[in-house]
C-alpha positions as CSV (number, residue, x, y, z in Angstrom):
1,X,-72.7,70.7,23.5
2,X,-69.4,70.8,21.7
3,X,-66.4,69.0,23.0
4,X,-64.1,71.0,25.2
5,X,-60.6,71.0,23.8
6,X,-57.5,73.0,24.5
7,X,-57.2,75.4,21.6
8,X,-53.8,76.7,20.5
9,X,-53.6,79.5,23.0
10,X,-54.8,77.2,25.8
11,X,-52.2,74.6,24.8
12,X,-49.5,77.2,25.0
13,X,-50.8,78.0,28.4
14,X,-50.6,74.4,29.5
15,X,-47.1,74.1,28.0
16,X,-46.0,77.2,29.9
17,X,-47.4,75.8,33.1
18,X,-45.7,72.4,32.5
19,X,-42.4,74.2,31.9
20,X,-42.7,76.4,35.0
21,X,-44.3,73.9,37.3
22,X,-41.7,71.1,37.3
23,X,-43.5,68.4,39.1
24,X,-40.4,66.6,40.5
25,X,-37.2,68.5,41.2
26,X,-35.8,71.7,39.7
27,X,-32.8,70.6,37.7
28,X,-32.0,72.6,34.6
29,X,-33.0,71.4,31.2
30,X,-29.7,71.7,29.4
31,X,-28.8,68.7,27.2
32,X,-26.6,66.0,28.7
33,X,-24.4,63.5,27.0
34,X,-23.2,59.9,27.5
35,X,-19.7,60.6,28.8
36,X,-19.7,59.6,32.4
37,X,-18.3,62.3,34.6
38,X,-17.6,59.7,37.3
39,X,-15.0,57.8,35.2
40,X,-12.1,59.2,37.3
41,X,-10.2,60.4,34.3
42,X,-9.9,63.8,32.6
43,X,-8.6,62.2,29.4
44,X,-11.3,62.9,26.8
45,X,-9.8,60.3,24.4
46,X,-10.0,57.6,27.1
47,X,-13.7,58.4,27.6
48,X,-14.3,58.3,23.9
49,X,-12.5,55.0,23.5
50,X,-14.9,53.4,26.1
51,X,-18.0,54.8,24.5
52,X,-20.1,52.5,22.5
53,X,-21.8,53.7,19.3
54,X,-25.6,53.2,18.8
55,X,-24.9,50.2,16.5
56,X,-22.9,48.5,19.3
57,X,-19.4,49.1,17.8
58,X,-16.4,50.8,19.2
59,X,-16.3,54.5,18.3
60,X,-13.7,57.2,19.0
61,X,-16.3,59.9,18.5
62,X,-17.4,62.8,20.6
63,X,-20.1,61.5,23.0
64,X,-22.3,64.4,21.9
65,X,-22.4,62.7,18.5
66,X,-23.5,59.3,20.0
67,X,-26.0,59.9,22.8
68,X,-28.3,62.9,23.0
69,X,-31.8,64.0,23.9
70,X,-34.1,65.8,21.4
71,X,-35.3,69.4,21.9
72,X,-37.9,68.2,24.4
73,X,-35.3,66.5,26.5
74,X,-36.4,62.9,25.9
75,X,-34.5,60.3,24.0
76,X,-35.7,59.2,20.6
77,X,-32.7,57.2,19.3
78,X,-31.8,53.6,19.8
79,X,-28.8,51.2,19.9
80,X,-28.5,47.7,18.3
81,X,-29.7,45.3,21.1
82,X,-29.4,42.1,19.1
83,X,-26.3,41.0,21.0
84,X,-27.5,42.0,24.4
85,X,-25.6,44.7,26.4
86,X,-22.5,45.6,24.4
87,X,-19.2,44.8,26.0
88,X,-17.9,48.4,25.8
89,X,-20.7,50.2,27.6
90,X,-20.0,52.4,30.6
91,X,-22.1,53.8,33.4
92,X,-25.3,52.2,34.7
93,X,-25.8,49.9,31.8
94,X,-22.4,48.4,32.5
95,X,-23.2,48.0,36.2
96,X,-26.5,46.3,35.3
97,X,-24.6,43.7,33.3
98,X,-22.0,43.3,36.0
99,X,-24.5,42.6,38.8
100,X,-26.7,40.6,36.5
101,X,-29.9,42.3,37.6
102,X,-32.2,45.1,36.3
103,X,-34.3,46.8,39.1
104,X,-37.5,48.3,37.9
105,X,-39.9,50.3,40.1
106,X,-43.7,50.7,39.4
107,X,-47.0,51.7,40.9
108,X,-48.8,48.4,40.4
109,X,-52.4,49.8,40.4
110,X,-52.9,51.2,36.9
111,X,-54.8,48.6,34.9
112,X,-54.0,47.2,32.4
113,X,-50.5,48.4,32.3
114,X,-49.6,47.2,35.8
115,X,-51.6,45.4,38.5
116,X,-51.2,42.6,41.1
117,X,-52.6,39.3,40.1
118,X,-53.8,37.6,43.4
119,X,-53.6,34.1,41.8
120,X,-49.8,34.4,41.3
121,X,-46.9,34.8,43.8
122,X,-43.5,36.4,44.0
123,X,-42.3,38.5,41.2
124,X,-44.9,36.9,38.8
125,X,-47.8,38.6,40.7
126,X,-46.8,41.9,39.0
127,X,-48.9,41.6,35.9
128,X,-49.9,43.9,33.0
129,X,-48.5,45.1,29.7
130,X,-45.8,47.2,31.3
131,X,-44.6,44.4,33.4
132,X,-44.2,42.2,30.3
133,X,-42.2,45.0,28.7
134,X,-40.0,45.1,31.8
135,X,-39.4,41.3,31.5
136,X,-38.5,41.7,27.8
137,X,-36.0,44.4,28.5
138,X,-34.3,42.3,31.2
139,X,-34.4,39.3,28.8
140,X,-32.7,41.3,26.0
141,X,-30.1,42.5,28.5
142,X,-29.5,38.9,29.6
143,X,-30.1,39.7,33.3
144,X,-32.5,39.0,36.1
145,X,-35.5,41.3,36.7
146,X,-36.5,42.6,40.1
147,X,-39.8,44.6,40.2
148,X,-40.2,47.0,43.2
149,X,-43.8,48.2,44.0
150,X,-44.1,51.8,45.2
151,X,-46.6,54.7,45.4
152,X,-46.6,56.8,42.3
153,X,-44.8,59.8,43.8
154,X,-42.1,57.4,45.2
155,X,-41.6,56.0,41.7
156,X,-40.8,59.4,40.4
157,X,-38.6,60.5,43.3
158,X,-36.6,57.3,43.4
159,X,-35.8,57.4,39.7
160,X,-34.9,61.1,40.0
161,X,-32.5,60.2,42.8
162,X,-31.0,57.2,40.9
163,X,-32.1,54.6,43.4
164,X,-33.5,52.2,40.8
165,X,-32.5,51.5,37.2
166,X,-35.8,52.2,35.5
167,X,-39.4,53.2,36.2
168,X,-42.1,51.5,34.1
169,X,-45.4,52.8,35.2
170,X,-47.5,54.2,32.3
171,X,-45.5,57.5,32.6
172,X,-46.4,60.5,30.4
173,X,-43.9,63.1,29.3
174,X,-43.8,66.4,31.1
175,X,-40.9,68.9,30.9
176,X,-40.6,68.7,34.6
177,X,-40.0,65.0,34.5
178,X,-37.6,65.3,31.5
179,X,-35.5,67.8,33.5
180,X,-35.0,65.4,36.4
181,X,-34.9,62.0,34.7
182,X,-34.3,60.4,31.3
183,X,-37.4,59.5,29.3
184,X,-37.6,57.0,26.5
185,X,-39.6,57.3,23.3
186,X,-43.3,56.5,23.5
187,X,-44.3,52.8,23.4
188,X,-48.1,52.9,23.9
189,X,-50.4,55.4,22.2
190,X,-54.1,55.6,22.6
191,X,-56.4,56.4,19.7
192,X,-57.3,59.6,21.4
193,X,-53.6,60.7,22.0
194,X,-52.7,62.0,25.4
195,X,-56.3,62.5,26.4
196,X,-57.4,63.4,29.9
197,X,-61.0,63.7,31.0
198,X,-63.1,63.9,34.2
199,X,-64.8,61.1,35.9
200,X,-68.0,61.7,37.9
201,X,-70.8,59.6,39.5
202,X,-73.5,58.4,37.1
203,X,-76.1,60.0,39.3
204,X,-74.5,63.4,38.7
205,X,-74.3,63.2,34.9
206,X,-77.3,65.6,34.6
207,X,-75.7,68.1,37.0
208,X,-72.2,68.3,35.6
209,X,-72.4,69.1,31.9
210,X,-69.6,71.7,31.6
211,X,-66.6,72.8,33.6
212,X,-68.5,75.7,35.1
213,X,-70.8,73.2,36.8
214,X,-67.9,72.1,38.9
215,X,-67.6,75.5,40.6
216,X,-67.3,75.1,44.3
217,X,-67.1,71.3,44.1
218,X,-64.4,68.9,45.3
219,X,-61.9,67.8,42.7
220,X,-59.4,64.9,42.9
221,X,-56.4,63.6,40.9
222,X,-53.5,61.3,41.4
223,X,-50.6,63.1,43.0
224,X,-47.7,63.8,40.6
225,X,-49.7,62.9,37.5
226,X,-50.2,64.7,34.2
227,X,-53.9,64.5,35.0
228,X,-53.3,66.5,38.2
229,X,-51.5,69.2,36.3
230,X,-54.2,69.5,33.7
231,X,-57.0,69.6,36.3
232,X,-55.2,72.4,38.2
233,X,-54.7,74.3,35.0
234,X,-58.3,74.2,33.8
235,X,-60.4,74.0,37.0
236,X,-59.6,76.9,39.2
237,X,-62.9,77.4,41.1
238,X,-63.3,74.5,43.5
239,X,-63.9,73.9,47.2
240,X,-61.1,71.4,47.6
241,X,-58.5,69.9,45.3
242,X,-57.5,66.5,46.7
243,X,-54.3,64.8,45.6
244,X,-54.2,61.1,46.1
245,X,-51.4,58.5,46.0
246,X,-53.1,56.0,43.7
247,X,-55.6,55.9,40.8
248,X,-57.7,53.4,42.8
249,X,-58.0,56.0,45.6
250,X,-59.1,58.5,43.0
251,X,-61.9,56.2,41.8
252,X,-62.9,55.4,45.3
253,X,-63.1,59.1,46.4
254,X,-65.5,59.8,43.6
255,X,-67.6,56.7,44.1
256,X,-67.9,57.4,47.8
257,X,-68.8,61.0,47.3
258,X,-65.7,62.5,48.9
259,X,-64.9,64.1,45.5
260,X,-67.4,65.3,42.9
261,X,-65.1,64.8,39.9
262,X,-61.6,63.6,39.2
263,X,-59.1,64.0,36.4
264,X,-58.2,60.7,34.8
265,X,-56.6,59.1,31.8
266,X,-59.6,58.5,29.5
267,X,-58.5,55.1,28.2
268,X,-57.7,53.7,31.7
269,X,-60.9,55.1,33.1
270,X,-63.0,53.5,30.4
271,X,-61.4,50.1,31.1
272,X,-62.0,50.5,34.8
273,X,-65.7,51.3,34.3
274,X,-66.1,48.3,31.9
275,X,-64.5,46.0,34.5
276,X,-66.5,47.4,37.3
277,X,-70.0,48.0,36.0
278,X,-71.4,48.5,39.5
279,X,-68.9,51.3,40.4
280,X,-71.5,54.0,39.6
281,X,-68.9,56.1,37.7
282,X,-69.0,57.6,34.2
283,X,-66.8,60.0,32.2
284,X,-68.1,63.6,32.0
285,X,-69.5,63.9,28.5
286,X,-67.7,66.2,26.1
287,X,-64.8,67.2,28.3
288,X,-61.4,66.3,26.9
289,X,-58.0,67.9,27.5
290,X,-55.8,67.2,24.5
291,X,-52.1,67.8,24.4
292,X,-49.5,68.4,21.7
293,X,-47.9,65.3,20.1
294,X,-44.7,65.4,22.2
295,X,-46.8,64.7,25.3
296,X,-48.3,61.5,23.8
297,X,-47.3,58.0,24.5
298,X,-46.4,56.1,27.7
299,X,-42.6,56.2,28.4
300,X,-40.0,54.5,30.5
301,X,-37.9,56.7,32.8
302,X,-34.3,56.3,34.0
303,X,-31.9,58.3,36.1
304,X,-30.7,61.6,34.6
305,X,-27.6,61.4,32.4
306,X,-27.9,57.6,31.7
307,X,-28.5,58.2,28.0
308,X,-26.7,55.0,27.1
309,X,-29.2,53.0,29.1
310,X,-32.1,54.8,27.5
311,X,-30.7,54.0,24.0
312,X,-30.9,50.3,25.0
313,X,-34.4,50.7,26.3
314,X,-35.4,52.4,23.0
315,X,-34.0,49.4,21.1
316,X,-36.4,47.1,22.9
317,X,-39.3,49.6,22.3
318,X,-38.4,49.6,18.6
319,X,-38.9,45.8,18.7
320,X,-42.3,45.8,20.4
321,X,-43.5,48.7,18.2
322,X,-42.5,46.8,15.0
323,X,-44.1,43.5,16.2
324,X,-47.2,44.9,17.8
325,X,-46.3,42.9,20.8
326,X,-47.2,45.6,23.4
327,X,-50.8,45.9,22.1
328,X,-51.1,42.1,22.4
329,X,-50.0,42.3,26.0
330,X,-52.3,45.2,26.6
331,X,-55.3,43.2,25.3
332,X,-54.4,40.2,27.3
333,X,-53.9,42.2,30.4
334,X,-57.2,44.0,29.9
335,X,-59.0,40.7,29.7
336,X,-57.3,39.3,32.8
337,X,-58.0,42.5,34.8
338,X,-61.6,42.3,33.8
339,X,-61.8,38.7,35.0
340,X,-60.4,39.9,38.3
341,X,-62.8,42.8,38.5
342,X,-59.9,45.4,38.6
């Protein structure tokens, strides 16, 4: 049987659904700039004088020429981070420097990007490649790091409301997220791109060979995830569609028989199965939902309008992409998680 992939017309359908079904909030998607409307001054020149250019120097330029999103409403450009947080920044980045702390929220149950190491304590117990990236960002800023564990839906809503500085939690791009929060450039790409598949019980591998075989069955996905949206788009004939707070709950529901299949990130699911050979789960053969390139890559999220902060984050991402450091963290975290049976 040939691999099920989203053809061009199907991809357009998915994109339309993503555009119309904003997962978190309903803010418009107009471009926003770095000028802080809360500066308390209406003097445009004063705002321009405070604005730092991407290379860290003073610049009396229109903020629109300094900080911007691309056509997909995520940030691709970077600033020079070699000297830490520049002195003339404004907004949240300035407040992070002043308080000496970066607060990052995450859902610590997505191996190997983020998980809890039971052999460690305090902030060090938050392990994984994403947590190492968070530590590097704080280090480059010259501030302390505080990691706050949350359910995945809380991660998204808290960043949308501006409660925390950043969310680092293996986040994918969706237009809905981009309309309610700032998203960085991608920092981790799988060999399969933004690939989503279906996980089932090994005993059911002979029963579920194509999507039509899931008719009338129970489907699960992590609430608020890209996987949830793709499953809802492509599987419309089911008995129940269960949305769960964590990916571990998703695996457990299928293992226990409460769900017959679940939409999952293929890379993460493969690692979970390898680390838990007795889980009785397998990926449904030949089923892959592929997305357009702009949806690929894990991203960091920050509160909407904090473009300056995201320029700094992208500077750190540039560093780890150039060095290959993230993939080293990923491999080390995968090995540690396997040792822990996660």
